[in-house]
C-alpha positions, 0 to 999 in steps of 0.5 A: 071913766074911772081908773083904778089899778095896781101898776105892774112894772113891767106887765106880764101876763103872756106865757106859753110853751113853744108848740111844734107847729112854731118850729121852722126847717131850722129846728127853732121858733119861726121868726113869724112866731115871735111876732104872734107871741108878742102880738098876743101879749100886746093885746093883753097889755092893751086890755090892761092899760084900758084901751082894749074892747071895752074902750073901743065899744064905748068910745068908738076909738082905738089905736093902730100900729104905725111903726114896729121894730123887732130884734131877734137876739136868740133862738127859741126851741120847741118846748121852751116856756116863753113870756113877754114883759111889756112896758109903755114908755110914752104917751103924747096927745095921739101916740103911744110908745110900747116896748116888749121882751120876748124872754126864754123862761126855760133858757133864762135869756131875753129872746127878742125885743119889740119897740112899737109906735101906736096911733090913737084913731077915731073909728068912726073917721079913721083918722088920728084923733087926740087921746081923751084927757082922762085916758091920757092922764091914767096912762101917764101914771103907768109910764111914770111907774114904767120909767122907774125901771130905767131905760129899756135897751135897744130903743130908738134903733133904726135898721141899716147895713153900716159896711158893705162889701165891693161887688167886685 
């Protein structure tokens, strides 16, 4: 496979206006819709990286999510214009490290961040498999370009309650 592309830093293709059916009883975008928007952006980013439908169909290889962390920072309201900026933070023998920021373009702020690890799989065995060397070299160039943006906020986090109240 031959890869020629301009590397977008960050990658942004997904942009939409928040429709009424994404609004919940609290009159803001439902939490599941943050995930839907980021998932749609992730699919676009996957295709841009060369890991989309053509890759799956030609090589019978793909990737699957093994872990993700979504941090909701601010509300998004009906009619707000949103976009998702995506970066590839790392690639190794079998894994991909993704980072997505959901931006509220109407309000001029970041509304959420999602960090995700995907594993490369052989779809005939449904098991993890090494990323082909040509693809790994291609993705390493993109990682290098995305790292020029500096380290993104809120990566490598875990969920925990730091303090608890007494049950008394």
